[in-house]
C-alpha positions in Angstrom: -4.6 -39.7 -9.6 -1.2 -41.4 -9.2 1.1 -38.8 -7.5 4.1 -40.3 -9.1 2.8 -39.4 -12.5 2.7 -35.6 -11.6 6.4 -35.0 -11.2 7.2 -34.9 -15.0 4.1 -32.9 -15.9 4.6 -29.2 -16.6 2.3 -26.6 -15.0 0.1 -26.4 -18.1 -0.6 -30.1 -17.8 -1.2 -30.0 -14.1 -3.6 -27.1 -14.5 -5.5 -29.1 -17.1 -5.9 -32.0 -14.7 -7.6 -29.6 -12.2 -9.8 -28.1 -15.0 -11.0 -31.7 -16.0 -11.4 -32.6 -12.4 -9.0 -35.5 -12.8 -6.9 -34.2 -9.8 -7.7 -31.7 -7.1 -5.5 -28.8 -6.0 -4.9 -30.6 -2.7 -3.7 -33.6 -4.5 -1.2 -31.6 -6.5 -0.1 -29.7 -3.4 0.3 -32.8 -1.3 2.3 -34.6 -4.1 4.7 -31.6 -4.5 5.2 -31.4 -0.7 6.2 -35.1 -0.8 8.6 -34.4 -3.6 10.2 -31.5 -1.8 10.6 -33.5 1.4 12.2 -36.3 -0.6 14.7 -34.3 -2.6 15.3 -31.0 -0.8 17.6 -32.6 1.9 20.1 -33.4 -0.9 19.9 -30.1 -2.7 18.9 -27.4 -0.2 16.8 -25.5 -2.6 13.8 -24.6 -0.4 14.7 -22.7 2.7 11.3 -21.7 4.1 8.2 -23.9 4.0 4.6 -22.8 4.1 3.1 -26.3 3.6 0.2 -26.1 5.9 -0.9 -22.7 4.6 -0.6 -24.1 1.1 -2.8 -27.1 2.1 -5.4 -24.8 3.5 -5.4 -22.7 0.4 -5.7 -25.8 -1.8 -8.8 -26.9 0.3 -10.7 -23.6 -0.1 -13.6 -23.3 -2.4 -12.4 -19.7 -3.1 -9.2 -20.5 -4.9 -8.8 -18.2 -7.7 -9.9 -19.4 -11.1 -6.8 -18.5 -12.9 -4.9 -20.4 -15.7 -2.9 -22.3 -13.1 -5.5 -23.0 -10.5 -4.2 -25.4 -7.9 -0.7 -25.8 -9.3 2.2 -25.8 -6.7 4.7 -23.0 -7.0 7.9 -21.7 -5.2 9.0 -18.2 -4.7 12.6 -17.0 -4.7 13.6 -15.5 -1.3 14.5 -12.1 -2.8 11.7 -9.7 -3.6 8.2 -10.9 -4.6 7.1 -10.7 -1.0 3.9 -11.5 0.8 2.9 -9.4 3.7 3.4 -11.1 7.1 5.7 -13.8 5.7 9.5 -14.0 6.1 11.9 -12.5 3.7 15.6 -13.1 4.4 17.0 -12.2 1.0 19.6 -14.9 1.7 21.1 -12.7 4.5 21.9 -13.6 8.0 21.2 -10.0 9.0 17.6 -10.4 8.0 17.2 -14.0 9.1 18.7 -13.5 12.6 16.5 -10.4 13.1 13.4 -12.2 12.0 12.6 -9.8 9.2 9.0 -10.1 7.9 7.7 -8.5 4.8 5.2 -5.6 5.3 3.9 -5.6 1.7 2.5 -8.0 -0.9 4.1 -7.1 -4.2 2.0 -6.8 -7.4 3.7 -9.8 -8.8 3.0 -11.9 -5.7 -0.7 -10.9 -6.1 -0.7 -11.8 -9.8 0.9 -15.2 -9.1 -1.8 -15.9 -6.5 -4.6 -14.6 -8.8 -3.3 -17.0 -11.5 -4.2 -19.9 -9.2 -0.7 -20.9 -8.2 -0.3 -22.1 -4.6 3.0 -21.1 -3.1 4.8 -23.8 -1.0 7.6 -21.7 0.2 10.7 -19.6 -0.6 13.9 -20.8 -2.3 17.5 -20.2 -1.6 19.4 -17.3 -3.0 22.8 -15.7 -2.4 22.8 -12.7 0.0 20.9 -9.9 -1.8 21.7 -11.7 -5.0 25.2 -10.4 -4.9 27.0 -13.3 -6.6 26.2 -15.8 -9.4 26.2 -18.8 -7.1 23.8 -19.7 -4.4 25.9 -20.3 -1.3 24.8 -17.9 1.4 26.1 -18.3 4.8 22.5 -17.8 6.1 21.2 -21.0 4.6 24.1 -22.9 3.1 24.7 -24.0 -0.5 22.2 -25.1 -3.0 23.5 -28.1 -4.9 23.0 -28.8 -8.6 20.7 -31.8 -9.3 22.9 -32.8 -12.3 26.0 -32.9 -10.2 25.6 -32.2 -6.4 29.4 -31.1 -6.2 28.5 -28.2 -8.5 26.7 -24.9 -8.1 23.1 -24.4 -9.2 24.3 -20.8 -10.0 22.6 -17.7 -8.9 20.9 -15.7 -7.8 17.8 -17.8 -8.7 19.7 -21.0 -7.9 17.2 -22.4 -5.4 14.3 -21.9 -7.7 16.1 -23.5 -10.6 17.4 -26.5 -8.6 13.8 -27.1 -7.4 12.2 -27.1 -10.8 15.0 -29.1 -12.5 14.6 -31.7 -9.7 10.9 -31.9 -10.3 9.8 -30.6 -6.9 7.5 -28.1 -8.7 6.9 -27.4 -12.4 7.6 -23.6 -12.2 9.1 -21.1 -9.8 9.7 -17.5 -9.4 13.0 -15.9 -10.3 14.7 -12.5 -10.8 17.5 -11.2 -12.9 19.7 -8.3 -12.2 22.7 -9.4 -14.3 21.9 -13.0 -15.4 20.3 -14.3 -12.2 17.5 -16.1 -14.2 19.5 -17.2 -17.2 22.6 -18.4 -15.4 20.9 -20.9 -13.1 18.7 -21.9 -15.9 21.7 -22.8 -17.9 23.3 -24.7 -15.0 20.2 -26.7 -14.3 18.9 -27.4 -17.8 15.8 -25.1 -17.8 14.1 -22.3 -19.7 14.8 -18.9 -18.2 13.6 -15.6 -19.7 14.8 -12.2 -18.6 11.9 -10.0 -19.8 12.0 -6.5 -21.1 12.6 -3.8 -18.5 9.3 -2.9 -16.9 7.3 -5.8 -18.5 6.5 -7.3 -15.1 5.5 -5.0 -12.4 6.3 -5.7 -8.7 4.8 -2.6 -7.0 4.6 -1.7 -4.1 8.0 -3.2 -3.5 10.7 -0.8 -4.5 12.7 -2.2 -7.4 16.0 -1.7 -5.6 18.1 -2.9 -8.5 16.4 -0.7 -11.0 17.3 0.1 -13.7 18.9 -3.4 -14.3 16.7 -5.9 -12.4 13.6 -7.6 -13.6 11.3 -10.4 -12.3 10.4 -13.7 -14.1 10.1 -17.4 -14.0 12.0 -20.7 -14.3 10.2 -23.5 -16.2 10.9 -26.7 -18.0 8.8 -25.9 -21.1 8.3 -22.8 -23.3 4.5 -23.0 -23.1 4.7 -22.7 -19.3 7.0 -19.7 -19.7 4.7 -18.1 -22.2 1.6 -18.6 -20.0 3.4 -17.2 -17.0 4.4 -14.1 -19.0 0.7 -13.6 -20.0 -0.6 -13.3 -16.4 2.4 -11.5 -14.9 2.9 -8.9 -17.6 1.3 -5.4 -17.5 2.1 -2.0 -16.2 0.3 0.1 -13.5 -0.4 3.8 -13.6 2.8 5.7 -12.7 5.2 3.1 -14.0 8.3 4.9 -15.1 9.3 2.5 -18.1 6.2 0.7 -19.4 7.1 -1.2 -22.5 4.7 -1.5 -25.5 1.8 -3.9 -24.9 2.1 -7.1 -26.9 -0.2 -7.4 -29.9 -1.4 -10.8 -28.8 -0.9 -13.3 -25.9 2.5 -14.9 -25.5 0.8 -18.3 -25.3 -0.4 -17.8 -28.9 3.2 -17.3 -29.9 4.0 -20.9 -29.0 3.9 -22.8 -32.3 3.6 -19.7 -34.4 5.9 -19.5 -37.4 8.8 -17.1 -36.5 9.5 -16.5 -40.2 13.1 -16.3 -41.5 15.2 -14.4 -38.9 18.5 -12.7 -39.3 20.6 -13.9 -36.5 24.1 -12.8 -35.3 26.2 -15.5 -33.6 28.9 -14.6 -31.0 31.2 -17.5 -30.3 34.1 -16.0 -28.4 34.6 -14.1 -25.1 34.3 -10.3 -24.9 37.6 -8.7 -25.9 37.9 -7.2 -22.4 38.3 -10.7 -20.8 41.4 -12.8 -20.6 41.2 -16.4 -21.4 39.1 -18.3 -23.9 35.6 -19.6 -24.2 35.2 -23.2 -22.9 35.1 -25.7 -25.8 31.7 -27.1 -24.6 30.2 -23.5 -24.5 31.7 -22.8 -27.9 30.2 -26.0 -29.3 26.8 -25.3 -27.7 26.4 -21.9 -29.4 27.8 -23.2 -32.8 25.6 -26.3 -32.9 22.6 -24.1 -32.0 23.6 -21.9 -35.0 23.6 -24.8 -37.3 20.3 -26.0 -36.0 18.8 -22.5 -36.7 20.1 -22.6 -40.2 18.4 -25.9 -40.8 15.2 -24.3 -39.6 15.5 -21.7 -42.3 17.1 -18.8 -40.5 20.1 -16.7 -41.6 23.0 -17.1 -39.2 26.2 -15.2 -39.4 29.1 -14.3 -37.1 28.2 -10.9 -35.9 27.6 -9.0 -32.7 27.0 -5.3 -31.6 30.3 -3.4 -31.9 29.7 -1.7 -28.6 30.4 -5.0 -26.8 34.0 -4.7 -27.7 34.3 -1.2 -26.1 36.4 -1.4 -22.9 34.1 1.2 -21.2 31.1 -1.2 -21.6 32.6 -3.7 -19.2 32.8 -1.1 -16.4 29.2 0.2 -16.5 27.4 -2.6 -14.6 29.9 -2.6 -11.7 29.4 1.2 -11.3 25.6 0.9 -10.9 24.8 -2.4 -9.3 26.9 -2.0 -6.0 25.3 1.4 -5.4 21.8 -0.1 -5.6 22.8 -2.9 -3.3 24.1 -0.4 -0.7 20.8 1.4 -1.0 18.9 -1.8 -0.4 20.8 -2.7 2.6 20.4 0.8 4.2 16.6 0.5 3.6 16.6 -2.8 5.6 18.7 -1.2 8.3 16.1 1.6 8.6 13.3 -0.8 8.9 15.0 -3.0 11.5 16.6 0.0 13.3 19.9 -1.9 13.3 23.2 -1.8 11.5 24.6 -4.7 9.5 28.3 -5.4 9.7 31.0 -8.0 9.0 29.6 -10.4 11.6 26.2 -10.8 9.8 27.0 -10.1 6.1 28.7 -12.4 3.7 32.2 -11.6 2.4 31.0 -11.1 -1.2 28.4 -8.7 -0.1 31.0 -6.8 1.8 33.2 -6.6 -1.3 30.4 -5.0 -3.3 29.5 -2.6 -0.4 33.2 -1.5 -0.3 33.0 -0.8 -4.0 29.7 1.1 -3.6 31.2 3.4 -0.9 33.8 4.5 -3.4 31.2 5.7 -5.9 30.3 9.4 -5.5 26.9 10.7 -6.5 28.4 12.3 -9.6 30.1 9.0 -10.5 26.8 7.2 -10.3 25.0 9.7 -12.6 27.9 9.4 -15.1 27.5 5.6 -15.0 23.8 6.0 -15.8 24.7 8.3 -18.7 27.2 5.7 -19.9 24.5 3.1 -19.7 22.2 5.3 -21.8 24.9 5.6 -24.4 25.4 1.9 -24.4 21.8 1.2 -24.6 21.3 3.3 -27.8 24.4 1.7 -29.5 23.3 -1.8 -28.5 19.6 -1.3 -29.5 20.8 0.1 -32.9 22.1 -3.3 -33.9 18.5 -4.5 -34.0 17.2 -1.5 -36.0 15.9 -2.7 -39.3 14.5 0.7 -40.4 17.8 2.5 -40.3 20.6 0.1 -40.3 19.3 -3.2 -41.7 19.4 -4.7 -38.3 19.4 -8.2 -36.8 16.5 -10.0 -35.2 18.4 -12.2 -32.7 21.8 -12.3 -31.0 22.8 -15.8 -30.1 25.6 -16.4 -27.5 26.5 -18.9 -24.8 24.9 -18.1 -21.5 28.3 -18.8 -19.7 31.8 -18.7 -20.6 32.6 -22.0 -18.9 30.9 -25.2 -17.8 29.2 -25.2 -14.4 31.8 -24.7 -11.7 32.2 -26.7 -8.5 30.7 -25.3 -5.3 33.1 -22.9 -3.7 34.8 -21.8 -7.0 32.8 -18.5 -7.5 33.2 -15.4 -5.5 34.6 -11.9 -5.5 38.0 -12.5 -3.8 41.2 -12.5 -5.9 41.4 -16.3 -5.9 38.0 -16.8 -7.5 37.4 -13.5 -9.4 38.7 -14.9 -12.8 36.4 -18.0 -12.7 33.4 -15.7 -11.7 34.2 -13.4 -14.6 34.3 -16.3 -17.1 31.0 -17.6 -15.6 28.8 -14.7 -16.6 30.4 -12.7 -19.5 27.3 -12.5 -21.7 24.2 -11.9 -19.6 24.5 -8.4 -18.1 24.4 -6.5 -21.4 20.7 -7.3 -21.8 20.1 -6.0 -18.2 21.9 -2.7 -19.1 19.9 -2.3 -22.3 16.6 -3.5 -20.9 16.1 -5.9 -23.8 14.7 -9.5 -23.3 17.0 -12.6 -23.4 16.3 -16.3 -22.9 18.4 -19.2 -21.8 17.6 -22.6 -23.5 19.1 -26.0 -22.6 20.3 -26.9 -26.1 23.5 -28.8 -25.2 24.9 -31.3 -22.7 28.5 -32.1 -22.1 29.9 -35.6 -22.3 29.7 -35.7 -18.5 26.0 -35.0 -18.6 26.1 -31.3 -17.6 23.6 -28.9 -19.3 25.1 -25.9 -21.1 22.8 -23.0 -22.0 22.4 -21.0 -25.1 21.3 -17.4 -24.9 18.9 -15.8 -27.4 18.5 -12.0 -27.2 16.0 -9.9 -29.1 15.2 -6.3 -29.6 13.4 -4.2 -26.9 9.9 -5.5 -26.1 10.2 -8.4 -28.5 9.6 -11.3 -26.1 7.1 -12.5 -28.8 10.0 -13.2 -31.2 12.0 -15.1 -28.5 9.0 -17.2 -27.5 8.3 -18.2 -31.2 11.9 -19.1 -31.8 12.3 -20.9 -28.5 9.3 -23.1 -29.2 10.6 -23.8 -32.6 13.9 -25.0 -31.1 12.1 -26.9 -28.4 10.2 -28.9 -31.0 13.4 -29.5 -33.1 15.5 -30.5 -30.1 13.3 -31.4 -27.2 14.8 -31.1 -23.8 12.1 -31.6 -21.1 12.5 -35.4 -21.0 16.0 -35.0 -19.8 15.9 -35.6 -16.0 18.8 -35.0 -13.6 20.2 -37.7 -11.5 18.8 -36.1 -8.3 15.1 -35.8 -8.8 11.7 -36.5 -7.2 
């Protein structure tokens, strides 16, 4: 098998080579390692390598007979841990103290059982605290479409690696847009699943109730197949969503029917400024494409998104969960973190968290519940003649330069414009997907977000596959690639 032919194959195609014995797991792993070694110095996407362990796993006769047997994989360095292996979570505090995970999460177990071979961990901002991957612990990850720009965050390392063809699929997580934002910046498919769809026990989901786990892929079929093996609750799960009626893989190519789609082509009323023309064009062109595919598209969005209180909910919940996570690490290491080993943006959020009382936090959760009910009602066909899909840009501006995003006063406005549409789906627990449906004149990808009702990943996958067939994107390769 010619290793150079592997780089453009998605995970499904690589797994088929192994099944047909046209390539061995070791050949796939060796080729991926060569690609990482070639490209990673330019992008800084992979921050911890387990190459020799991966080769040993590829050689074994006991490699799991899962759907992706022998296919190389990368794991985000935030959650999804394997016992005995490093977990820095993008933090100097954990890196400098040599923190090693004590548990293998349920998702890590399922990834291994699916046959994937993990080659290492990918860069992430400290504790996923900002929508750009520039931690002081590891340095910035660069965007393969333009290395002066961010790969976004917090799954920026994973997205840069997949976009640059190092591996065909990688793990990500999404607490406010952290799968969808980097997917948009890097020209990939990124799904935030329904809350509780993918279980990661026994790791505590420290960003619950807003954070979920998922994957970054180049094709919809890879995403669907990953959702099939990763989904499923365990006894005791607090929020198990309904079990899908059939496999997600079977939804690829299935007729989505005629859908009622609301299109949102402006910034939320609570934000100053205006939507970047390229982002506006991206969503409007996607709306026109959906109409040509037989769907009903109209300017509409849930009214609750215009409520000023809505924009405050996330920032009253997320920082408190971040503080709780840090304190958990401090207890395990029996050391305190401080300004000397925490990033400035993390310190910003921790300062916010310390100003939230227990009562304030409970009130924020109550406000989230009120929002969720109003937001979900927009999709309710039985009572309100609801919609099937909400389509928005993923971002309010084109991908910023490295150094432009942060929580200080000089960069706060740009940061707010970068992620105005994604966190609503984290608050409501509903699924949303980023698709690479637009490129700027300068060759930068611009993502379009499709959101569906609670537990309706099936609708999103059907529609995403239909759009992928109508406007294919996987042949678009960034300037920096293996």
